C-alpha positions, 0 to 999 in steps of 0.5 A, a space after each residue: 466577296 470571298 475572304 482568302 487568307 494566304 499563309 506563307 513565309 516568303 514575303 515576295 510569294 505571299 505578297 505577290 499572290 495577294 496583290 494579284 488576287 486583289 487586283 481582280 477585285 473578286 476576292 478579299 485577301 489577308 496574309 500571314 507568315 507562319 501557321 500560328 499567325 494564320 490561325 490567330 488572324 482566323 480567330 479575330 475574323 468574321 469568316 475566312 472562306 479559304 486559307 492557302 497554306 504554304 507546306 514549308 512554312 513555320 509552324 506546319 510540321 509537315 502535314 500536321 499543320 493542315 490537320 490542325 487547321 482542318 480541326 480548328 476551322 472545318 468549315 473553312 476551305 483549305 489549299 496546300 501550297 508547295 514548290 517542292 512537294 512530291 506526289 506522296 505529300 499531295 496525296 497525303 494532303 488530300 487524304 487528310 482533307 485538303 480541298 486542293 493542292 497547288 504547286 508554286 509552278 502553276 500559272 496565275 490563271 490556273 491558280 485562279 481556276 483552282 481557287 474558284 473550283 475549291 470555293 465552289 465546293 469542288 477539289 482541285 488536284 493537278 493531273 500530274 500529282 494524281 496516282 499513276 495506277 488510276 489513269 483517267 483516259 488511255 487516249 493520249 489527247 485526253 490524259 491531262 483531263 481530270 476525272 471530273 473534266 472527263 465527266 463534263 466532256 462526256 455530258 458535252 458529247 450528249 449535247 446537255 447544257 451547262 445547267 443540265 450538266 450541273 443537274 446531272 453531276 450534282 455540282 454548281 453551274 459556275 463549277 461546270 463552266 470552270 471545267 468546260 474552260 479547263 477542258 477546252 484549254 487542255 484539248 486546245 480547242 476554242 468551243 464545246 462542239 469542237 471538244 465533243 467532236 474530238 472526243 467522239 472521233 477518239 471514242 473515249 466514251 
């Protein structure tokens, strides 16, 4: 069971996320109210698999707190979370080694998907914070898909299984399942066959 540390100075936000994750019986969660407290907790634990850092909490000093955490615990996955961060901040976080960026406006279900993707070795970066000069697709129906989701969709069009897609993309099969689930939801279809048919009709590949 992955150990997740949630560091946020807003008690309601921190405790609500922790309670939600605990209720799913998939994660063991720990909490801290500032960066110093978070790093101190990590020192005394056997291992934290993922730490979620609030961008504006005490001790962070912008992205310096992220850099400090990455340097101190390079093996731990790090997600930056913020309710006010802009595209520049999000891109800066990813450039400095963040494994994910979660806006606080994200739905609970999407947050779980983001956490699972990061724990599986992928990076989570919401489409709305991506570089506008680097579009994934120029087709209106597919603009919300990430580059990895587009790669997965392309493999679906070929007719590959999740196991075959995982081998082709060099990722875990469980990660492929998450990408398929996400792209189906974004495209508004119920299964992979419909997604592939939609892509073929739109001639996206």
